[in-house]
LUMZAVEX-468408 format. One record per atom (N, C-alpha, C): atom name; residue number from 1; x, y, z. Coordinates in steps of 0.001 Angstrom, whole numbers, plus 524288, in hexadecimal, padded with zeros to 5 digits. Layout:
BEGIN
pt atom: CA	n: NUM	c1: X	c2: Y	c3: Z
...
END
This chain:
BEGIN
pt atom: N	n: 1	c1: 4B222	c2: 7DD4B	c3: 9BAB8
pt atom: CA	n: 1	c1: 4AE13	c2: 7DB67	c3: 9B352
pt atom: C	n: 1	c1: 4A7B5	c2: 7DAD1	c3: 9B8A4
pt atom: N	n: 2	c1: 4A423	c2: 7DC0A	c3: 9B52B
pt atom: CA	n: 2	c1: 49E6B	c2: 7DC85	c3: 9B4ED
pt atom: C	n: 2	c1: 49AE7	c2: 7D5EA	c3: 9B4E8
pt atom: N	n: 3	c1: 4994A	c2: 7D7A1	c3: 9B8CD
pt atom: CA	n: 3	c1: 49611	c2: 7D0D3	c3: 9BAA4
pt atom: C	n: 3	c1: 49122	c2: 7D1C1	c3: 9B71F
pt atom: N	n: 4	c1: 48DB9	c2: 7CD79	c3: 9B70C
pt atom: CA	n: 4	c1: 4884D	c2: 7CDBF	c3: 9B9A8
pt atom: C	n: 4	c1: 487DA	c2: 7CC12	c3: 9BCCB
pt atom: N	n: 5	c1: 4841E	c2: 7CF09	c3: 9C229
pt atom: CA	n: 5	c1: 483E0	c2: 7CD5E	c3: 9C7CC
pt atom: C	n: 5	c1: 47E1B	c2: 7CB06	c3: 9C887
pt atom: N	n: 6	c1: 47C80	c2: 7C942	c3: 9C418
pt atom: CA	n: 6	c1: 47945	c2: 7C507	c3: 9C414
pt atom: C	n: 6	c1: 47D8C	c2: 7BFE5	c3: 9C065
pt atom: N	n: 7	c1: 481BC	c2: 7C032	c3: 9C113
pt atom: CA	n: 7	c1: 48290	c2: 7B9D6	c3: 9C082
pt atom: C	n: 7	c1: 48621	c2: 7B907	c3: 9C2B0
pt atom: N	n: 8	c1: 48A82	c2: 7BE23	c3: 9C7D2
pt atom: CA	n: 8	c1: 48BA9	c2: 7BCA2	c3: 9CC4D
pt atom: C	n: 8	c1: 48B19	c2: 7B9F5	c3: 9CF00
pt atom: N	n: 9	c1: 484FA	c2: 7BD3C	c3: 9D094
pt atom: CA	n: 9	c1: 4822F	c2: 7BBD6	c3: 9D62B
pt atom: C	n: 9	c1: 47EA2	c2: 7B997	c3: 9D56E
pt atom: N	n: 10	c1: 47AB8	c2: 7B78D	c3: 9D13C
pt atom: CA	n: 10	c1: 47645	c2: 7B600	c3: 9CC97
pt atom: C	n: 10	c1: 47326	c2: 7B649	c3: 9D11F
pt atom: N	n: 11	c1: 47346	c2: 7BB3F	c3: 9D14C
pt atom: CA	n: 11	c1: 46E29	c2: 7BF82	c3: 9D359
pt atom: C	n: 11	c1: 4690C	c2: 7BE22	c3: 9D02E
pt atom: N	n: 12	c1: 464A7	c2: 7BF42	c3: 9D184
pt atom: CA	n: 12	c1: 46060	c2: 7BDC6	c3: 9CCA4
pt atom: C	n: 12	c1: 46118	c2: 7C412	c3: 9CA55
pt atom: N	n: 13	c1: 45F07	c2: 7C34B	c3: 9C3E6
pt atom: CA	n: 13	c1: 45E15	c2: 7C729	c3: 9BF4E
pt atom: C	n: 13	c1: 45A4A	c2: 7CBE8	c3: 9C5F2
pt atom: N	n: 14	c1: 455C8	c2: 7CB77	c3: 9C813
pt atom: CA	n: 14	c1: 454BE	c2: 7CF7C	c3: 9C92F
pt atom: C	n: 14	c1: 45717	c2: 7D22E	c3: 9CCF1
pt atom: N	n: 15	c1: 45C75	c2: 7D0AE	c3: 9CF75
pt atom: CA	n: 15	c1: 45F52	c2: 7D2B3	c3: 9D166
pt atom: C	n: 15	c1: 4615B	c2: 7D97D	c3: 9CEFF
pt atom: N	n: 16	c1: 46127	c2: 7D89E	c3: 9CB5C
pt atom: CA	n: 16	c1: 463F6	c2: 7DD3B	c3: 9C488
pt atom: C	n: 16	c1: 45FAB	c2: 7DBC2	c3: 9C087
pt atom: N	n: 17	c1: 45C11	c2: 7DD31	c3: 9C146
pt atom: CA	n: 17	c1: 4569F	c2: 7DBEE	c3: 9BD97
pt atom: C	n: 17	c1: 456E0	c2: 7DE3F	c3: 9B7D2
pt atom: N	n: 18	c1: 45A94	c2: 7E033	c3: 9B845
pt atom: CA	n: 18	c1: 45B65	c2: 7E31A	c3: 9B007
pt atom: C	n: 18	c1: 4605D	c2: 7DEDA	c3: 9AFB6
pt atom: N	n: 19	c1: 46156	c2: 7DB87	c3: 9B3D8
pt atom: CA	n: 19	c1: 46787	c2: 7D620	c3: 9B1E8
pt atom: C	n: 19	c1: 4635D	c2: 7D401	c3: 9ADAC
pt atom: N	n: 20	c1: 460BD	c2: 7D253	c3: 9AF29
pt atom: CA	n: 20	c1: 45C60	c2: 7CE4E	c3: 9A9CA
pt atom: C	n: 20	c1: 45E41	c2: 7CECC	c3: 9A566
pt atom: N	n: 21	c1: 45E94	c2: 7D30B	c3: 9A47D
pt atom: CA	n: 21	c1: 45DEB	c2: 7D52A	c3: 99E57
pt atom: C	n: 21	c1: 460DD	c2: 7DBBF	c3: 99DC9
pt atom: N	n: 22	c1: 4664F	c2: 7DA77	c3: 9A1C7
pt atom: CA	n: 22	c1: 467F8	c2: 7E09E	c3: 99FAD
pt atom: C	n: 22	c1: 46C92	c2: 7DF2B	c3: 99B90
pt atom: N	n: 23	c1: 46D96	c2: 7D9F0	c3: 99B6D
pt atom: CA	n: 23	c1: 470C9	c2: 7DBE0	c3: 994D0
pt atom: C	n: 23	c1: 477BD	c2: 7DCB3	c3: 9967C
pt atom: N	n: 24	c1: 478CD	c2: 7DB3A	c3: 99BBF
pt atom: CA	n: 24	c1: 47CC1	c2: 7DC98	c3: 9A01D
pt atom: C	n: 24	c1: 47D63	c2: 7E27A	c3: 9A1AC
pt atom: N	n: 25	c1: 47A9B	c2: 7E445	c3: 9A2CF
pt atom: CA	n: 25	c1: 47A0C	c2: 7EBBB	c3: 9A23E
pt atom: C	n: 25	c1: 474C9	c2: 7EBA0	c3: 9A6EA
pt atom: N	n: 26	c1: 47883	c2: 7E8D1	c3: 9AB92
pt atom: CA	n: 26	c1: 47408	c2: 7EAE7	c3: 9B06A
pt atom: C	n: 26	c1: 477ED	c2: 7EC47	c3: 9B2FF
pt atom: N	n: 27	c1: 47547	c2: 7EA94	c3: 9BA4F
pt atom: CA	n: 27	c1: 47861	c2: 7EA5A	c3: 9BF1B
pt atom: C	n: 27	c1: 47A4E	c2: 7E465	c3: 9BF11
pt atom: N	n: 28	c1: 4767F	c2: 7E2CB	c3: 9BDFA
pt atom: CA	n: 28	c1: 478E6	c2: 7DDF2	c3: 9BD8A
pt atom: C	n: 28	c1: 48000	c2: 7DC61	c3: 9BCE5
pt atom: N	n: 29	c1: 4805F	c2: 7DE1B	c3: 9B870
pt atom: CA	n: 29	c1: 484A7	c2: 7DAD8	c3: 9B379
pt atom: C	n: 29	c1: 48934	c2: 7E0B1	c3: 9B59B
pt atom: N	n: 30	c1: 4881D	c2: 7E607	c3: 9B9DA
pt atom: CA	n: 30	c1: 48CE0	c2: 7E939	c3: 9BC79
pt atom: C	n: 30	c1: 48EE0	c2: 7E679	c3: 9C0D6
pt atom: N	n: 31	c1: 48D29	c2: 7E479	c3: 9C33B
pt atom: CA	n: 31	c1: 48FF5	c2: 7E3AE	c3: 9CA70
pt atom: C	n: 31	c1: 4937B	c2: 7E089	c3: 9C72C
pt atom: N	n: 32	c1: 49B09	c2: 7DFC6	c3: 9CAEA
pt atom: CA	n: 32	c1: 49BAD	c2: 7DED4	c3: 9CA50
pt atom: C	n: 32	c1: 49C7C	c2: 7D9C1	c3: 9CD66
pt atom: N	n: 33	c1: 49F31	c2: 7D688	c3: 9CE42
pt atom: CA	n: 33	c1: 49F88	c2: 7CFE5	c3: 9D0DA
pt atom: C	n: 33	c1: 4A013	c2: 7D0C8	c3: 9D684
pt atom: N	n: 34	c1: 4A26A	c2: 7D701	c3: 9D875
pt atom: CA	n: 34	c1: 4A4E1	c2: 7D79C	c3: 9DF75
pt atom: C	n: 34	c1: 49B90	c2: 7D982	c3: 9E026
pt atom: N	n: 35	c1: 49BBC	c2: 7DD93	c3: 9DD2E
pt atom: CA	n: 35	c1: 4961D	c2: 7E090	c3: 9DE28
pt atom: C	n: 35	c1: 49176	c2: 7D84A	c3: 9DEFE
pt atom: N	n: 36	c1: 49166	c2: 7D6AF	c3: 9DA2B
pt atom: CA	n: 36	c1: 48E3D	c2: 7D3BF	c3: 9D8F4
pt atom: C	n: 36	c1: 48F6B	c2: 7CEBB	c3: 9DEC5
pt atom: N	n: 37	c1: 49293	c2: 7CBAD	c3: 9DEC1
pt atom: CA	n: 37	c1: 4946C	c2: 7CB5C	c3: 9E2CD
pt atom: C	n: 37	c1: 4931A	c2: 7CBB5	c3: 9EA3A
pt atom: N	n: 38	c1: 4933B	c2: 7D1C6	c3: 9E9D4
pt atom: CA	n: 38	c1: 49399	c2: 7D26D	c3: 9EE1F
pt atom: C	n: 38	c1: 48C5F	c2: 7D514	c3: 9F1C8
pt atom: N	n: 39	c1: 48C3F	c2: 7D6CC	c3: 9EA00
pt atom: CA	n: 39	c1: 483A4	c2: 7D8D3	c3: 9EB0A
pt atom: C	n: 39	c1: 480EB	c2: 7D292	c3: 9EAFE
pt atom: N	n: 40	c1: 48300	c2: 7CB4E	c3: 9E87F
pt atom: CA	n: 40	c1: 481D9	c2: 7C89C	c3: 9E974
pt atom: C	n: 40	c1: 481AC	c2: 7C682	c3: 9F004
pt atom: N	n: 41	c1: 4858B	c2: 7CAB5	c3: 9F305
pt atom: CA	n: 41	c1: 4864B	c2: 7CA33	c3: 9F752
pt atom: C	n: 41	c1: 48281	c2: 7CAED	c3: 9FB85
pt atom: N	n: 42	c1: 47FA0	c2: 7CF46	c3: 9F916
pt atom: CA	n: 42	c1: 47D6E	c2: 7D298	c3: 9FCEE
pt atom: C	n: 42	c1: 476F0	c2: 7D16E	c3: 9FB46
pt atom: N	n: 43	c1: 475BA	c2: 7CF9E	c3: 9F516
pt atom: CA	n: 43	c1: 4708B	c2: 7CDD2	c3: 9F63E
pt atom: C	n: 43	c1: 46F74	c2: 7C817	c3: 9F6A9
pt atom: N	n: 44	c1: 472AD	c2: 7C592	c3: 9F7B9
pt atom: CA	n: 44	c1: 472EC	c2: 7C07B	c3: 9FAA1
pt atom: C	n: 44	c1: 46F17	c2: 7BD1C	c3: A003C
pt atom: N	n: 45	c1: 46AB0	c2: 7BAB5	c3: 9FF08
pt atom: CA	n: 45	c1: 46820	c2: 7BA20	c3: A01DB
pt atom: C	n: 45	c1: 462A2	c2: 7BE1A	c3: A0115
pt atom: N	n: 46	c1: 46375	c2: 7C279	c3: 9FE91
pt atom: CA	n: 46	c1: 45FE9	c2: 7C712	c3: 9FF7A
pt atom: C	n: 46	c1: 459CD	c2: 7C769	c3: 9F9AC
pt atom: N	n: 47	c1: 4541D	c2: 7C96D	c3: 9FA82
pt atom: CA	n: 47	c1: 45141	c2: 7CA0A	c3: 9F9BC
pt atom: C	n: 47	c1: 4529F	c2: 7CD97	c3: 9F548
pt atom: N	n: 48	c1: 45635	c2: 7CD14	c3: 9F192
pt atom: CA	n: 48	c1: 4547D	c2: 7D271	c3: 9EFB8
pt atom: C	n: 48	c1: 45135	c2: 7D683	c3: 9ED1D
pt atom: N	n: 49	c1: 44D5D	c2: 7D685	c3: 9EEB2
pt atom: CA	n: 49	c1: 448E0	c2: 7DB88	c3: 9EF15
pt atom: C	n: 49	c1: 44A59	c2: 7DD04	c3: 9F319
pt atom: N	n: 50	c1: 44BB9	c2: 7DABA	c3: 9F70B
pt atom: CA	n: 50	c1: 44A85	c2: 7DEC3	c3: 9FBEF
pt atom: C	n: 50	c1: 45164	c2: 7DFEA	c3: A0003
pt atom: N	n: 51	c1: 4541F	c2: 7DD67	c3: 9F9F9
pt atom: CA	n: 51	c1: 45AA7	c2: 7DED5	c3: 9FB23
pt atom: C	n: 51	c1: 45BB1	c2: 7E3B0	c3: 9FE0E
pt atom: N	n: 52	c1: 45F09	c2: 7E45E	c3: A02F0
pt atom: CA	n: 52	c1: 46102	c2: 7E75A	c3: A03A5
pt atom: C	n: 52	c1: 466B7	c2: 7E904	c3: A04EB
pt atom: N	n: 53	c1: 469A5	c2: 7ECA4	c3: A02F9
pt atom: CA	n: 53	c1: 47029	c2: 7EB68	c3: A03AA
pt atom: C	n: 53	c1: 47099	c2: 7EA66	c3: A07A8
pt atom: N	n: 54	c1: 47093	c2: 7EF9B	c3: A0986
pt atom: CA	n: 54	c1: 4725C	c2: 7F16B	c3: A1004
pt atom: C	n: 54	c1: 47142	c2: 7EAE1	c3: A1294
pt atom: N	n: 55	c1: 46D52	c2: 7EAD7	c3: A1206
pt atom: CA	n: 55	c1: 46C60	c2: 7E4C8	c3: A17A5
pt atom: C	n: 55	c1: 47044	c2: 7E030	c3: A149A
pt atom: N	n: 56	c1: 47002	c2: 7E07E	c3: A0EC5
pt atom: CA	n: 56	c1: 47544	c2: 7DB0B	c3: A0D69
pt atom: C	n: 56	c1: 47AAB	c2: 7DBF0	c3: A0EAF
pt atom: N	n: 57	c1: 47BC4	c2: 7E0E7	c3: A0D06
pt atom: CA	n: 57	c1: 481C5	c2: 7E377	c3: A10D5
pt atom: C	n: 57	c1: 48173	c2: 7E311	c3: A14D7
pt atom: N	n: 58	c1: 47FD2	c2: 7E4D9	c3: A17F6
pt atom: CA	n: 58	c1: 47F24	c2: 7E280	c3: A1E59
pt atom: C	n: 58	c1: 47EC9	c2: 7DEFC	c3: A1F82
pt atom: N	n: 59	c1: 47CEC	c2: 7D8F7	c3: A1C59
pt atom: CA	n: 59	c1: 47CF0	c2: 7D444	c3: A1C9F
pt atom: C	n: 59	c1: 48288	c2: 7D1C0	c3: A1D09
pt atom: N	n: 60	c1: 48300	c2: 7D446	c3: A17F8
pt atom: CA	n: 60	c1: 487C4	c2: 7CFB6	c3: A15A0
pt atom: C	n: 60	c1: 48EA6	c2: 7D226	c3: A18FE
pt atom: N	n: 61	c1: 48C20	c2: 7D6DC	c3: A185F
pt atom: CA	n: 61	c1: 49002	c2: 7DB42	c3: A1D3E
pt atom: C	n: 61	c1: 490BE	c2: 7D5FC	c3: A227D
pt atom: N	n: 62	c1: 48B48	c2: 7D5DD	c3: A2549
pt atom: CA	n: 62	c1: 48BFF	c2: 7D0BB	c3: A2B14
pt atom: C	n: 62	c1: 48C40	c2: 7CB96	c3: A2820
pt atom: N	n: 63	c1: 48B34	c2: 7CA19	c3: A2445
pt atom: CA	n: 63	c1: 48C20	c2: 7C425	c3: A2270
pt atom: C	n: 63	c1: 493B5	c2: 7C4D7	c3: A2254
pt atom: N	n: 64	c1: 49553	c2: 7C8BA	c3: A20FF
pt atom: CA	n: 64	c1: 49A60	c2: 7C787	c3: A1EF0
pt atom: C	n: 64	c1: 49D5A	c2: 7C988	c3: A25F8
pt atom: N	n: 65	c1: 499D5	c2: 7CBE5	c3: A2A95
pt atom: CA	n: 65	c1: 49EFB	c2: 7CE3A	c3: A2EA3
pt atom: C	n: 65	c1: 49D2A	c2: 7C8D2	c3: A2FFC
pt atom: N	n: 66	c1: 4A067	c2: 7C571	c3: A31A4
pt atom: CA	n: 66	c1: 4A0E8	c2: 7BF5E	c3: A353E
pt atom: C	n: 66	c1: 4A0A2	c2: 7C04C	c3: A398F
pt atom: N	n: 67	c1: 4A4F6	c2: 7C321	c3: A3C5F
pt atom: CA	n: 67	c1: 4A384	c2: 7C50C	c3: A424B
pt atom: C	n: 67	c1: 4A0B1	c2: 7C93B	c3: A42D4
pt atom: N	n: 68	c1: 49DB6	c2: 7CA5B	c3: A3FAB
pt atom: CA	n: 68	c1: 4996D	c2: 7CDF4	c3: A4439
pt atom: C	n: 68	c1: 49ABC	c2: 7D360	c3: A4457
pt atom: N	n: 69	c1: 4A020	c2: 7D4E3	c3: A4257
pt atom: CA	n: 69	c1: 4A018	c2: 7DA88	c3: A47E8
pt atom: C	n: 69	c1: 4A165	c2: 7DDEF	c3: A41DD
pt atom: N	n: 70	c1: 49ECC	c2: 7DFA0	c3: A3FC1
pt atom: CA	n: 70	c1: 49C0E	c2: 7E2E5	c3: A3CA0
pt atom: C	n: 70	c1: 4A04D	c2: 7E69B	c3: A39EC
pt atom: N	n: 71	c1: 4A443	c2: 7E2DA	c3: A3699
pt atom: CA	n: 71	c1: 4A654	c2: 7E36F	c3: A3407
pt atom: C	n: 71	c1: 4A739	c2: 7E085	c3: A3102
pt atom: N	n: 72	c1: 4AB01	c2: 7E03A	c3: A2B7E
pt atom: CA	n: 72	c1: 4AD4F	c2: 7DD38	c3: A27BA
pt atom: C	n: 72	c1: 4B1E7	c2: 7DD00	c3: A25F6
pt atom: N	n: 73	c1: 4B68A	c2: 7DB0F	c3: A29FB
pt atom: CA	n: 73	c1: 4BC9D	c2: 7DA1B	c3: A2A94
pt atom: C	n: 73	c1: 4BCE1	c2: 7D757	c3: A247F
pt atom: N	n: 74	c1: 4C353	c2: 7D900	c3: A2167
pt atom: CA	n: 74	c1: 4C2CC	c2: 7D81A	c3: A1BA7
pt atom: C	n: 74	c1: 4C233	c2: 7D17A	c3: A1AFE
pt atom: N	n: 75	c1: 4C32D	c2: 7CE6A	c3: A1F3D
pt atom: CA	n: 75	c1: 4C378	c2: 7C7ED	c3: A1EBE
pt atom: C	n: 75	c1: 4BD1C	c2: 7C771	c3: A1DD4
pt atom: N	n: 76	c1: 4BA10	c2: 7CAA4	c3: A2145
pt atom: CA	n: 76	c1: 4B698	c2: 7C934	c3: A1FD8
pt atom: C	n: 76	c1: 4B2C5	c2: 7CB0C	c3: A1B2D
pt atom: N	n: 77	c1: 4B46A	c2: 7CDD9	c3: A1936
pt atom: CA	n: 77	c1: 4B59E	c2: 7D08C	c3: A135C
pt atom: C	n: 77	c1: 4B755	c2: 7CBBD	c3: A102B
pt atom: N	n: 78	c1: 4BB41	c2: 7CA1F	c3: A10EE
pt atom: CA	n: 78	c1: 4BE4F	c2: 7C758	c3: A0A99
pt atom: C	n: 78	c1: 4BAC3	c2: 7C19D	c3: A0B1D
pt atom: N	n: 79	c1: 4B937	c2: 7BF3C	c3: A0F79
pt atom: CA	n: 79	c1: 4B555	c2: 7B93E	c3: A0FB0
pt atom: C	n: 79	c1: 4B260	c2: 7BB23	c3: A0DC9
pt atom: N	n: 80	c1: 4AE4D	c2: 7BE83	c3: A0F43
pt atom: CA	n: 80	c1: 4A9AA	c2: 7BEFC	c3: A0C09
pt atom: C	n: 80	c1: 4A95F	c2: 7C0D1	c3: A0538
pt atom: N	n: 81	c1: 4AEE4	c2: 7C3E5	c3: A052D
pt atom: CA	n: 81	c1: 4AE26	c2: 7C52D	c3: 9FFA9
pt atom: C	n: 81	c1: 4B00B	c2: 7C053	c3: 9FA08
pt atom: N	n: 82	c1: 4B478	c2: 7BD27	c3: 9FF48
pt atom: CA	n: 82	c1: 4B53A	c2: 7B7BE	c3: 9FBF7
pt atom: C	n: 82	c1: 4AF8F	c2: 7B243	c3: 9FB59
pt atom: N	n: 83	c1: 4ABEB	c2: 7B577	c3: A0007
pt atom: CA	n: 83	c1: 4A9C0	c2: 7B0DA	c3: 9FFB2
pt atom: C	n: 83	c1: 4A4AD	c2: 7B30C	c3: 9FB74
pt atom: N	n: 84	c1: 4A4AD	c2: 7B731	c3: 9F838
pt atom: CA	n: 84	c1: 49FE9	c2: 7B8AA	c3: 9F4D1
pt atom: C	n: 84	c1: 4A295	c2: 7B911	c3: 9F1AB
pt atom: N	n: 85	c1: 4A85B	c2: 7B5C2	c3: 9EFD7
pt atom: CA	n: 85	c1: 4AB7A	c2: 7B5DD	c3: 9EA44
pt atom: C	n: 85	c1: 4AD32	c2: 7B941	c3: 9E7D2
pt atom: N	n: 86	c1: 4AE71	c2: 7BDAF	c3: 9EAE1
pt atom: CA	n: 86	c1: 4B452	c2: 7C165	c3: 9E892
pt atom: C	n: 86	c1: 4B881	c2: 7C207	c3: 9EBA5
pt atom: N	n: 87	c1: 4BA9C	c2: 7C2B2	c3: 9E758
pt atom: CA	n: 87	c1: 4C01F	c2: 7C1DC	c3: 9EB08
pt atom: C	n: 87	c1: 4C22B	c2: 7C4FE	c3: 9EEEB
pt atom: N	n: 88	c1: 4C791	c2: 7C41A	c3: 9F209
pt atom: CA	n: 88	c1: 4C5E8	c2: 7C707	c3: 9F502
pt atom: C	n: 88	c1: 4C975	c2: 7CA87	c3: 9F843
pt atom: N	n: 89	c1: 4CC26	c2: 7CD40	c3: 9F14E
pt atom: CA	n: 89	c1: 4CD28	c2: 7D35F	c3: 9EFD8
pt atom: C	n: 89	c1: 4C854	c2: 7D654	c3: 9F157
pt atom: N	n: 90	c1: 4C4BA	c2: 7D426	c3: 9EEF8
pt atom: CA	n: 90	c1: 4BDEA	c2: 7D6A9	c3: 9EFC1
pt atom: C	n: 90	c1: 4BEE8	c2: 7DB8B	c3: 9F665
pt atom: N	n: 91	c1: 4C280	c2: 7D7EA	c3: 9FC38
pt atom: CA	n: 91	c1: 4BF2D	c2: 7D927	c3: 9FF38
pt atom: C	n: 91	c1: 4C42B	c2: 7DD16	c3: 9FF9E
pt atom: N	n: 92	c1: 4C641	c2: 7E0BD	c3: 9FEA4
pt atom: CA	n: 92	c1: 4C93F	c2: 7E542	c3: 9FE4F
pt atom: C	n: 92	c1: 4C75F	c2: 7E94C	c3: 9FB40
pt atom: N	n: 93	c1: 4C2D5	c2: 7E7AB	c3: 9F4F0
pt atom: CA	n: 93	c1: 4BFAE	c2: 7EB35	c3: 9F553
pt atom: C	n: 93	c1: 4B8D4	c2: 7ED72	c3: 9F80E
pt atom: N	n: 94	c1: 4B6C0	c2: 7E9FB	c3: 9F984
pt atom: CA	n: 94	c1: 4B364	c2: 7E7DB	c3: 9FDCD
pt atom: C	n: 94	c1: 4B5B0	c2: 7EDFC	c3: A0210
pt atom: N	n: 95	c1: 4B8B4	c2: 7EB90	c3: A0568
pt atom: CA	n: 95	c1: 4BB52	c2: 7EEE8	c3: A0930
pt atom: C	n: 95	c1: 4BC77	c2: 7F47D	c3: A0582
pt atom: N	n: 96	c1: 4BEA9	c2: 7F60D	c3: A0307
pt atom: CA	n: 96	c1: 4BEA6	c2: 7FBA8	c3: A0018
pt atom: C	n: 96	c1: 4B9E7	c2: 7FD4E	c3: A000C
pt atom: N	n: 97	c1: 4B629	c2: 7FB58	c3: 9FDA7
pt atom: CA	n: 97	c1: 4B262	c2: 7FDEA	c3: 9FCAE
pt atom: C	n: 97	c1: 4AE23	c2: 7FDB5	c3: A0132
pt atom: N	n: 98	c1: 4AE2C	c2: 7FA67	c3: A0388
pt atom: CA	n: 98	c1: 4A9D5	c2: 7FA4F	c3: A09A5
pt atom: C	n: 98	c1: 4AB34	c2: 7FBAB	c3: A0DF7
pt atom: N	n: 99	c1: 4B1F6	c2: 7FB8F	c3: A0EF7
pt atom: CA	n: 99	c1: 4B3F4	c2: 7FF3A	c3: A1757
pt atom: C	n: 99	c1: 4B31C	c2: 80325	c3: A153E
pt atom: N	n: 100	c1: 4AFCA	c2: 805FF	c3: A1880
pt atom: CA	n: 100	c1: 4AF7F	c2: 80DA0	c3: A1740
pt atom: C	n: 100	c1: 4B40C	c2: 80F20	c3: A1B3E
pt atom: N	n: 101	c1: 4B5C8	c2: 80C6B	c3: A1EB9
pt atom: CA	n: 101	c1: 4B9A1	c2: 80F57	c3: A22AF
pt atom: C	n: 101	c1: 4BE4C	c2: 80BDF	c3: A2089
pt atom: N	n: 102	c1: 4BEE9	c2: 80893	c3: A1DC3
pt atom: CA	n: 102	c1: 4C396	c2: 8063D	c3: A1BF6
pt atom: C	n: 102	c1: 4C8BD	c2: 805D6	c3: A217E
pt atom: N	n: 103	c1: 4C3B9	c2: 7FF09	c3: A25D7
pt atom: CA	n: 103	c1: 4C73C	c2: 7FE79	c3: A2953
pt atom: C	n: 103	c1: 4C84C	c2: 7F93F	c3: A2750
pt atom: N	n: 104	c1: 4C61F	c2: 7F571	c3: A22C8
pt atom: CA	n: 104	c1: 4C8DB	c2: 7F24D	c3: A2031
pt atom: C	n: 104	c1: 4C485	c2: 7EEE0	c3: A22F8
pt atom: N	n: 105	c1: 4BF6E	c2: 7EF5C	c3: A27B8
pt atom: CA	n: 105	c1: 4BC8B	c2: 7EC9C	c3: A27F8
pt atom: C	n: 105	c1: 4B64A	c2: 7EEFC	c3: A2523
pt atom: N	n: 106	c1: 4B15B	c2: 7EA4F	c3: A256F
pt atom: CA	n: 106	c1: 4ABEC	c2: 7EEA2	c3: A227A
pt atom: C	n: 106	c1: 4A88F	c2: 7EDD6	c3: A2787
pt atom: N	n: 107	c1: 4A809	c2: 7F2E2	c3: A2B0A
pt atom: CA	n: 107	c1: 4A505	c2: 7F383	c3: A2E21
pt atom: C	n: 107	c1: 49D3E	c2: 7F4F6	c3: A2AC4
pt atom: N	n: 108	c1: 49AE4	c2: 7F1E1	c3: A2C8B
pt atom: CA	n: 108	c1: 49402	c2: 7F222	c3: A2C8B
pt atom: C	n: 108	c1: 49314	c2: 7F695	c3: A299B
pt atom: N	n: 109	c1: 49518	c2: 7FBD7	c3: A2D56
pt atom: CA	n: 109	c1: 4922C	c2: 80072	c3: A2D98
pt atom: C	n: 109	c1: 49696	c2: 802CA	c3: A263F
pt atom: N	n: 110	c1: 49907	c2: 800BB	c3: A23C1
pt atom: CA	n: 110	c1: 49D26	c2: 80235	c3: A1FF5
pt atom: C	n: 110	c1: 49761	c2: 7FEC1	c3: A1A85
pt atom: N	n: 111	c1: 493F9	c2: 7FD42	c3: A1CE9
pt atom: CA	n: 111	c1: 48F4C	c2: 7FAC7	c3: A18B8
pt atom: C	n: 111	c1: 48AD9	c2: 7FEE1	c3: A1A74
END
């Protein structure tokens, strides 16, 4: 299902300038719910004109890494996935795509 990112995230139209008058044919309409929620989390508390994706991802990693051991175990990932409003089934999706060494744990180096 394709959802409008502005409707999901409440992002201002300036994030996708063409979204204001696109007639439902722009980047804002092609983000999936998971992508939109992740994008919302990454851009939270950031000034969009000076947004730095790498810094935002590292900050989010540090926020999830509650015991500061530079890893995100599945239990930490489950907590974060549920906190941002996604079903737990998405944990294996994230691990499968982000866990480069397939050890079941996300390390900061994998980002």
